[in-house]
N, C-alpha and C positions, 0 to 999 in steps of 0.2 A: 725145780728141776734137780734130779739126782746126779751124782757123779757118773752113774752108768749112762744116763742120757747124754751128758756132756762128753764123755769119752766116746760114745758111739758117734756123735756129731763130729768130733775131732777126727776120728778114724775115717769117716766118710769124706771130710774135707781134704785130708791128707791124700786119700786115694784119688780124688778128683784132681788135685794139684800136681801130684807126683806120679800118678799111674803105677806102673810096675815097680817103680823105685820107692814107693811109699813104705813098704816094710823095712827097707834098708835105712831110710830116714829115721824111722822109729827106733830101730836098733842102735843107730848112731847116737840118737838123743839119750837113750837108756844108758849107753856107755858113758856119755858125758856126765850124766847125773850121778852115776855110780862113782866116777872118778872124783866128783865134787862132794861126795858123801851127802847128797841131797835126797834123803830117804823118802820124804813126803812126795817130792817130784818124781822120784823113781817109781814109787808105788802107783802114782797116777798114770805115768807113761806105760807102765806094764799093763794097766787096765786098758789103755788105748790099744796096745798091742793085742790084747785078748779080744777086744771088739773087732779089730781089723781081721784077726784070724777067723772069727765067726763069719764076717762078711765074705771072706775069700774062700772059705771052706765049700767045696762043691756040693755038699749035701745040705747046706744051710737054706732055710726058707726065707725068701726076701719079699 
């Protein structure tokens, strides 16, 4: 399984769990990781944010 697949699964899980607040939760986590200088974690959570954006984009094919 690739990081893309894992990030997509994480994005879907966060959307199911947090609904409309999921993007806020992701943004908060990205901010925490940046403050901690966790660049690897930050990179992965940005990938999750990108996958979530793809899911939420009105023109996305699901």
